[in-house]
N, C-alpha and C positions, 0 to 999 in steps of 0.2 A: 365728458371731461374726466380724466383719470383722477381718482380720489386717493390722496396719499394715505389717509387713515385706513381705508379699505385695503390698500396694498400691504401696509405694515401688518394689519390684522391677519391677512391671508398668509403672509410669511410666518407669522407667529404660530398660526394654526398648523401649518405644514411642519414646522419644527417640533411642535408638541406631538403631532402624529408620528413623526419619524422617531422621536425619543421613545414613545410608547411601543413602537415596533421593535426598536433595537434593545430596549431594556431587558427583556428575557434572555436574549442572546448574550448581552454583556454580563449579566448575572451568572449565566452558565459558565462563561469563559473564566471569570474571576474565581468562582467556586472551584472549577476544574483545576486551575493552575495552583490555587492555594492548597488543595488536597495533594496535588502532584509534588509540590515542594516538600511536603511532609514525607511522602514515599521516597523521594530522591535522597533526602538527608538521612532518613532512617536506614535506607539500604547501605549507607556508608558504614554503619555501626553494627549491623547484623551479619551473622555468618551466612555465606552463600548456601544455597540448597545443595545437598549432596547429589552426586551422580546417581542416577537411578530413581531419584525422588524429586526431580525438577517439576514434573506434573504431579499434583497432589494425589494422595491415596483416594480411591473411589472415583477418580476422574479418568475418562478415556485417555490412554497414553501413559498411565502410571507405569513406571519401570519399562517403558518402551513398548508396551503391549497396546496396540491400537485395534479398534473394532474392524471387522471385515471390510475390505475394500471392494467396491463394485464400480466398475467404470461406467460413466454416464452414457446413455444412448442419445446420440445427436438428434435433436428435434423432439425429444420426449422430456428429459429432465431440464430444468432451468439452471443455467450456469452463468458465471460472471467473468469479467476481465481479471479478477483477483484470484491467484492460485491458492492463497491462504483460505479463502472462503470455499472455493471449489473442493479443496482437499477435505475440509470438514464435512461437506455434504457427501462426498464420495465414500467417506468412512462412516456415514450415518450419525455423526456428532451433531450436525445440523440436518434438517429433513432431507432425505435423499433426493426427493423431487425438486429441491431448491425453491419451494414455493411457500408463501405465507409465513415468512420468517420475521419474528418480532425483533426489535432492537435489543431487548433484554437477552433473548436467546443468542443473538449474534455477539453481543458484548461479552457475555459469560463464556461462550465457546472459544473465542479468540484469546481471552484473558488466560484461561487455564491451559489450553493446548500449546500456546506459544510463550507462556510465562510473561505476560504483560501485566503492568500495574492496572488496577481498575480504571484509573484516569486515562491511560493511553488507550485501553480498550474502548472506553466511552468516546474518546476523541475520534478514533478511527470509525466508529459506528455512526457518529453524529452526522458525518457527511452524507450518509444514505438518507437522512431525513428530508433532504431536498426533494426526494422522489416520493415522499410519503403519500401526498394527496389526501391526508386525513385518515388513512386506513389504519395506521399503527403497525404496519408490516410491509414487507416488500418481497418480490420474487428476485432471485439472484440476477436474472436477465435484465431487470430494471437498471442495474448498475452499468449497463453498456452506454448509458448517456454520457456524452462528451464532458470531460473535466469535472466529473463527480469523483469516481475512482479511476475510471478509464482516462488516459491522457495520451496525447501525441508523443512520439519518440519513445514508445514503450520498448523495454528490453526484449519482449517475447511476442509482440503482436504488431502487425502493420498499423499505420494510422487508420482511424475510422473512415476517412475519406476514401480509402481503398478497400476496406473490409468492414462492412456494417455490423457483422456479428463478431464481437470480441470475446465470445465465451470460451474459445479454445486457443491454445498457443500454436504458433507456427514453428515447426521443428528447426527450420533453417536459422531463425532468429535465436532460438534457445541455444543451438550449437555455436553460433557466432559469439553470443554472450559468454557462455561458459568457456569457450576457447580463448578468452582473454586472460585466463589465470596464468600469471607469470611463473608461478611455481609449478604449474601443471596440476596441482592438487586442490588449491583453494584460491579464491578471488581475494585480492587485497583491496583496500579502499582506493588505491591508485588505479587498479584495474577497473573498478566500478565507475570511477570518475571519468576515466578514459573512454569507456564504452558509452557512457551517457553523452559525452561531448560528440562522439562519433555519430550516435543516433540523432541527436539534435541537428547536427549539420546536414546529415543525409535527408532527414524529413523536411527541414526548412527548404532544402534545394528542390525536392521533388513534389512536395505537397503544397499546392496553391492555397489550401485552406488551413495551413499550419497554425495552430492556436496558441503556441507557447511564446511567441515573440512578444516581448514587453510584459510578460506575465510571470513575475517572480514567484507568486504564490503557487502556481501550477508547476513551475520548474522545481520549486522546493519540495512539493509533494512527490514528484518523480524521484528526487534525491532521497526522500524519506523511504521510498520503497526499497531502494538499494541499500540504505542504512539498516533496515530491518532484516533484509536477507543476510547482510554481513553479521549482524549481532545474533540473530536467532540460529543461523546455520553455520556461523563461523566462516562463511564463504566457501564451505566444503562443496567441491564440484560434483562429486558422486551423489551426495544427498540432494543437492539442488536440482540435478538433472531429473531425478525421480519425481521430486515435488513439482517442478515447473512443467515438465513434459507430460507427466501422467496424472498430476493432481493426487498424489499418493504420499503418505508418510513412509519412509524406509523402515523396514523391519528393525525393531530395537532402537529406533531414533527417539531422541528427546532434545528439547531446545538447548543450545549451547550457552545461552544467557541464564545465569543461575541466581539472579538477585532474589533476596529473601521475600521482598514485597512485589516482585515483578519489575520488568524493564519499564522505566518511567518516560513520560513525555520529555522531560529535560534531557535524559540520557539519549533518547532517540534524536532529539533536535541537535545535540552536540555532534553526533555522528553525521547527521544529514548536512549540517553546515560544513563539516570537513570535506564532504563529497562535493557539495554545490560550489564552494569557492575554489575548488581545484579543477573545475570543468573548463575546458578550453575547446571551443568549437573549431578553432583554426589550428589545432595541434598537428604535429607531424604524425602521419599514420604509421602504424606498425606494418611490417612487410606483408603479412597475411591480408590486412585490410586494404593496403595499397593495391595488391593484386585483385582483390574483390572489386574495388572501385574501377580499375581499368577494364575489367571484364564487363561491368555493367554500363560503362560509357561506350563500349565498342558497338 
Protein backbone atom coordinates (compact mmCIF):
# COMPACT_ATOMS: atom_id res chain seq x y z
CA UNK A 1 0.00 0.00 0.00
CA UNK A 2 1.29 3.47 -0.85
CA UNK A 3 2.56 5.30 2.22
CA UNK A 4 1.76 9.03 2.19
CA UNK A 5 4.56 9.85 4.63
CA UNK A 6 7.14 8.02 2.51
CA UNK A 7 5.89 9.84 -0.59
CA UNK A 8 6.16 13.26 1.04
CA UNK A 9 9.59 12.42 2.45
CA UNK A 10 10.76 11.35 -1.00
CA UNK A 11 9.51 14.60 -2.53
CA UNK A 12 11.25 16.61 0.19
CA UNK A 13 14.54 14.78 -0.37
CA UNK A 14 14.34 15.37 -4.13
CA UNK A 15 13.71 19.09 -3.57
CA UNK A 16 16.66 19.33 -1.19
CA UNK A 17 18.88 17.51 -3.69
CA UNK A 18 17.73 19.83 -6.50
CA UNK A 19 18.38 22.89 -4.34
CA UNK A 20 21.90 21.69 -3.53
CA UNK A 21 22.55 21.11 -7.22
CA UNK A 22 21.23 24.51 -8.30
CA UNK A 23 22.71 26.55 -5.43
CA UNK A 24 26.23 26.98 -6.91
CA UNK A 25 24.75 27.98 -10.28
CA UNK A 26 22.37 30.51 -8.72
CA UNK A 27 25.16 31.99 -6.60
CA UNK A 28 27.33 32.32 -9.72
CA UNK A 29 24.53 34.03 -11.68
CA UNK A 30 23.70 36.47 -8.87
CA UNK A 31 27.37 37.33 -8.28
CA UNK A 32 28.00 37.69 -12.02
CA UNK A 33 25.12 40.09 -12.61
CA UNK A 34 25.82 42.09 -9.45
CA UNK A 35 29.35 42.72 -10.69
CA UNK A 36 28.04 43.43 -14.18
CA UNK A 37 25.70 46.11 -12.85
CA UNK A 38 28.75 47.87 -11.41
CA UNK A 39 30.62 47.69 -14.73
CA UNK A 40 27.57 48.88 -16.72
CA UNK A 41 26.90 51.89 -14.48
CA UNK A 42 30.55 52.84 -14.14
CA UNK A 43 30.98 52.77 -17.93
CA UNK A 44 28.41 55.57 -18.14
CA UNK A 45 30.66 57.92 -16.16
CA UNK A 46 34.13 57.00 -17.39
CA UNK A 47 35.69 58.25 -20.61
CA UNK A 48 35.81 55.77 -23.47
CA UNK A 49 39.14 54.24 -24.41
CA UNK A 50 41.05 56.19 -27.01
CA UNK A 51 41.46 54.90 -30.55
CA UNK A 52 44.64 52.88 -30.75
CA UNK A 53 44.40 51.98 -27.07
CA UNK A 54 41.24 49.89 -26.93
CA UNK A 55 43.32 46.77 -26.32
CA UNK A 56 45.44 47.42 -23.19
CA UNK A 57 49.22 47.96 -23.43
CA UNK A 58 51.15 44.72 -23.22
CA UNK A 59 48.24 42.71 -24.63
CA UNK A 60 48.16 41.19 -28.14
CA UNK A 61 46.39 43.64 -30.45
CA UNK A 62 47.49 46.83 -28.70
CA UNK A 63 47.50 49.63 -31.30
CA UNK A 64 46.17 47.11 -33.83
CA UNK A 65 49.33 44.99 -33.81
CA UNK A 66 48.33 41.32 -33.65
CA UNK A 67 50.60 38.27 -33.38
CA UNK A 68 51.46 36.39 -36.55
CA UNK A 69 48.50 34.66 -38.20
CA UNK A 70 48.85 31.00 -39.17
CA UNK A 71 45.94 29.35 -40.97
CA UNK A 72 44.92 26.08 -39.29
CA UNK A 73 45.48 22.75 -40.99
CA UNK A 74 42.21 20.86 -41.39
CA UNK A 75 42.37 17.63 -39.40
CA UNK A 76 45.37 18.76 -37.37
CA UNK A 77 44.45 21.77 -35.22
CA UNK A 78 41.29 21.74 -33.13
CA UNK A 79 38.80 24.47 -34.05
CA UNK A 80 35.28 25.45 -32.99
CA UNK A 81 32.07 26.91 -34.47
CA UNK A 82 33.05 30.27 -32.90
CA UNK A 83 35.08 32.63 -35.13
CA UNK A 84 36.05 34.64 -32.06
CA UNK A 85 37.87 31.72 -30.46
CA UNK A 86 39.26 30.41 -33.75
CA UNK A 87 40.83 33.78 -34.54
CA UNK A 88 42.49 33.89 -31.13
CA UNK A 89 44.00 30.43 -31.76
CA UNK A 90 45.06 31.30 -35.32
CA UNK A 91 47.01 34.28 -33.95
CA UNK A 92 48.52 32.27 -31.10
CA UNK A 93 46.68 34.22 -28.38
CA UNK A 94 45.12 30.91 -27.42
CA UNK A 95 47.15 27.72 -28.05
CA UNK A 96 47.51 27.34 -31.81
CA UNK A 97 46.58 23.68 -31.72
CA UNK A 98 43.30 24.61 -30.00
CA UNK A 99 43.74 21.98 -27.30
CA UNK A 100 43.77 21.87 -23.49
CA UNK A 101 42.45 25.42 -23.10
CA UNK A 102 41.42 26.38 -19.56
CA UNK A 103 38.44 28.60 -18.82
CA UNK A 104 40.69 31.25 -17.32
CA UNK A 105 42.78 31.33 -20.51
CA UNK A 106 39.67 31.60 -22.65
CA UNK A 107 37.99 34.27 -20.53
CA UNK A 108 41.08 36.50 -20.33
CA UNK A 109 41.77 36.16 -24.05
CA UNK A 110 38.30 37.20 -25.20
CA UNK A 111 38.07 39.92 -22.55
CA UNK A 112 41.16 41.79 -23.73
CA UNK A 113 41.04 41.06 -27.47
CA UNK A 114 37.40 42.12 -27.86
CA UNK A 115 37.19 44.67 -25.01
CA UNK A 116 34.57 42.78 -23.02
CA UNK A 117 33.89 43.27 -19.34
CA UNK A 118 35.21 40.46 -17.12
CA UNK A 119 31.60 39.51 -16.45
CA UNK A 120 30.63 39.12 -20.11
CA UNK A 121 33.83 37.17 -20.77
CA UNK A 122 33.05 34.85 -17.86
CA UNK A 123 29.44 34.40 -18.99
CA UNK A 124 30.46 33.47 -22.53
CA UNK A 125 33.09 31.06 -21.22
CA UNK A 126 30.76 29.45 -18.68
CA UNK A 127 28.70 27.73 -21.37
CA UNK A 128 31.75 25.64 -22.28
CA UNK A 129 31.75 24.12 -18.79
CA UNK A 130 28.89 21.87 -19.90
CA UNK A 131 31.55 19.94 -21.83
CA UNK A 132 34.16 19.91 -19.10
CA UNK A 133 33.77 16.33 -17.79
CA UNK A 134 35.80 17.36 -14.76
CA UNK A 135 38.98 18.10 -16.74
CA UNK A 136 39.18 21.86 -16.18
CA UNK A 137 39.91 22.42 -19.88
CA UNK A 138 38.44 21.81 -23.32
CA UNK A 139 39.60 21.41 -26.91
CA UNK A 140 37.99 23.91 -29.27
CA UNK A 141 36.45 21.06 -31.27
CA UNK A 142 34.42 20.09 -28.18
CA UNK A 143 32.29 23.17 -28.81
CA UNK A 144 30.79 21.48 -31.88
CA UNK A 145 28.19 19.99 -29.52
CA UNK A 146 24.69 21.19 -30.44
CA UNK A 147 23.31 24.18 -28.52
CA UNK A 148 26.35 24.89 -26.38
CA UNK A 149 27.94 27.52 -28.63
CA UNK A 150 26.98 25.94 -31.94
CA UNK A 151 23.30 26.37 -32.83
CA UNK A 152 20.99 25.78 -35.77
CA UNK A 153 20.28 28.68 -38.16
CA UNK A 154 23.86 29.91 -37.89
CA UNK A 155 24.89 32.86 -40.07
CA UNK A 156 28.00 31.08 -41.35
CA UNK A 157 27.47 27.32 -41.04
CA UNK A 158 24.85 24.79 -42.16
CA UNK A 159 22.89 23.05 -39.40
CA UNK A 160 24.74 20.25 -37.65
CA UNK A 161 22.24 17.75 -39.10
CA UNK A 162 23.84 18.43 -42.50
CA UNK A 163 27.42 19.17 -41.42
CA UNK A 164 28.76 17.36 -38.36
CA UNK A 165 32.03 19.31 -38.29
CA UNK A 166 31.19 22.94 -37.53
CA UNK A 167 34.83 24.02 -37.18
CA UNK A 168 35.05 26.01 -40.40
CA UNK A 169 32.71 28.52 -42.08
CA UNK A 170 30.96 27.94 -45.38
CA UNK A 171 31.88 30.73 -47.83
CA UNK A 172 28.44 30.85 -49.47
CA UNK A 173 26.74 31.56 -46.13
CA UNK A 174 29.34 34.17 -45.20
CA UNK A 175 28.72 35.89 -48.55
CA UNK A 176 24.94 35.78 -48.11
CA UNK A 177 25.19 37.22 -44.60
CA UNK A 178 27.52 40.08 -45.48
CA UNK A 179 25.56 40.72 -48.66
CA UNK A 180 22.66 41.91 -46.50
CA UNK A 181 24.43 45.18 -45.68
CA UNK A 182 21.91 47.80 -46.79
CA UNK A 183 24.57 50.49 -46.99
CA UNK A 184 27.02 48.18 -48.75
CA UNK A 185 29.68 48.93 -46.14
CA UNK A 186 28.21 47.89 -42.81
CA UNK A 187 25.45 45.70 -41.41
CA UNK A 188 22.75 47.45 -39.43
CA UNK A 189 20.73 45.85 -36.63
CA UNK A 190 17.85 45.62 -39.13
CA UNK A 191 20.08 43.72 -41.56
CA UNK A 192 21.15 41.28 -38.84
CA UNK A 193 17.56 40.72 -37.66
CA UNK A 194 16.43 40.19 -41.25
CA UNK A 195 19.09 37.56 -42.00
CA UNK A 196 18.43 35.79 -38.72
CA UNK A 197 14.74 35.51 -39.61
CA UNK A 198 15.68 34.28 -43.07
CA UNK A 199 18.01 31.59 -41.71
CA UNK A 200 15.51 30.41 -39.09
CA UNK A 201 12.78 30.05 -41.69
CA UNK A 202 15.09 28.22 -44.11
CA UNK A 203 16.44 25.83 -41.50
CA UNK A 204 13.04 25.13 -39.96
CA UNK A 205 11.76 24.22 -43.43
CA UNK A 206 14.66 21.99 -44.47
CA UNK A 207 15.95 20.48 -41.22
CA UNK A 208 13.73 17.81 -39.71
CA UNK A 209 15.86 17.97 -36.54
CA UNK A 210 15.69 21.77 -36.21
CA UNK A 211 16.33 22.54 -32.54
CA UNK A 212 15.32 26.18 -32.08
CA UNK A 213 11.55 25.73 -32.22
CA UNK A 214 10.09 26.80 -28.86
CA UNK A 215 13.59 27.46 -27.52
CA UNK A 216 13.81 31.17 -26.74
CA UNK A 217 17.07 30.70 -24.83
CA UNK A 218 18.91 29.30 -27.85
CA UNK A 219 17.27 31.79 -30.21
CA UNK A 220 18.38 34.59 -27.90
CA UNK A 221 21.92 33.20 -27.88
CA UNK A 222 21.91 33.37 -31.68
CA UNK A 223 20.78 37.00 -31.52
CA UNK A 224 23.57 37.61 -29.03
CA UNK A 225 26.13 36.49 -31.61
CA UNK A 226 24.78 39.04 -34.06
CA UNK A 227 24.74 41.71 -31.36
CA UNK A 228 28.41 41.17 -30.54
CA UNK A 229 29.41 41.33 -34.21
CA UNK A 230 27.53 44.61 -34.46
CA UNK A 231 29.07 46.10 -31.30
CA UNK A 232 32.64 44.82 -31.66
CA UNK A 233 33.00 45.32 -35.42
CA UNK A 234 30.48 48.11 -35.92
CA UNK A 235 28.96 45.83 -38.55
CA UNK A 236 31.87 46.64 -40.88
CA UNK A 237 31.59 44.24 -43.83
CA UNK A 238 35.25 44.39 -44.87
CA UNK A 239 36.53 43.55 -41.38
CA UNK A 240 33.86 40.93 -40.74
CA UNK A 241 34.65 39.15 -43.99
CA UNK A 242 38.27 38.63 -42.95
CA UNK A 243 37.31 37.60 -39.42
CA UNK A 244 34.45 35.26 -40.37
CA UNK A 245 35.92 33.67 -43.49
CA UNK A 246 39.60 33.46 -42.52
CA UNK A 247 39.53 33.48 -38.73
CA UNK A 248 41.94 36.41 -38.77
CA UNK A 249 42.11 39.92 -37.31
CA UNK A 250 42.50 42.56 -40.05
CA UNK A 251 45.79 44.46 -39.99
CA UNK A 252 45.49 47.45 -37.68
CA UNK A 253 42.07 46.37 -36.41
CA UNK A 254 40.83 47.02 -32.89
CA UNK A 255 37.36 46.66 -31.33
CA UNK A 256 34.88 49.40 -32.16
CA UNK A 257 33.36 49.16 -28.66
CA UNK A 258 35.48 51.42 -26.45
CA UNK A 259 33.88 51.17 -23.01
CA UNK A 260 36.37 51.92 -20.24
CA UNK A 261 35.57 48.71 -18.35
CA UNK A 262 34.63 46.66 -21.38
CA UNK A 263 31.33 45.82 -23.06
CA UNK A 264 29.06 44.46 -20.32
CA UNK A 265 26.41 41.74 -20.16
CA UNK A 266 23.69 44.37 -19.79
CA UNK A 267 24.84 46.27 -22.87
CA UNK A 268 25.08 43.07 -24.91
CA UNK A 269 21.62 41.95 -23.79
CA UNK A 270 20.02 45.25 -24.78
CA UNK A 271 21.39 44.92 -28.32
CA UNK A 272 20.46 41.22 -28.42
CA UNK A 273 16.86 42.02 -27.45
CA UNK A 274 16.69 44.71 -30.13
CA UNK A 275 17.61 42.05 -32.70
CA UNK A 276 15.53 39.19 -31.29
CA UNK A 277 12.27 41.12 -31.07
CA UNK A 278 12.62 42.42 -34.61
CA UNK A 279 13.05 38.97 -36.17
CA UNK A 280 10.20 37.89 -38.43
CA UNK A 281 10.43 34.44 -39.98
CA UNK A 282 7.50 35.28 -42.30
CA UNK A 283 9.01 38.52 -43.58
CA UNK A 284 9.00 39.57 -47.21
CA UNK A 285 12.26 38.45 -48.78
CA UNK A 286 14.64 40.94 -50.32
CA UNK A 287 14.99 40.49 -54.12
CA UNK A 288 18.35 38.71 -53.93
CA UNK A 289 17.03 36.22 -51.37
CA UNK A 290 13.80 35.67 -53.27
CA UNK A 291 15.87 34.71 -56.34
CA UNK A 292 18.00 32.40 -54.18
CA UNK A 293 14.88 30.71 -52.79
CA UNK A 294 13.43 30.15 -56.27
CA UNK A 295 16.67 28.59 -57.51
CA UNK A 296 16.79 26.19 -54.56
CA UNK A 297 13.15 25.19 -55.00
CA UNK A 298 13.61 24.45 -58.69
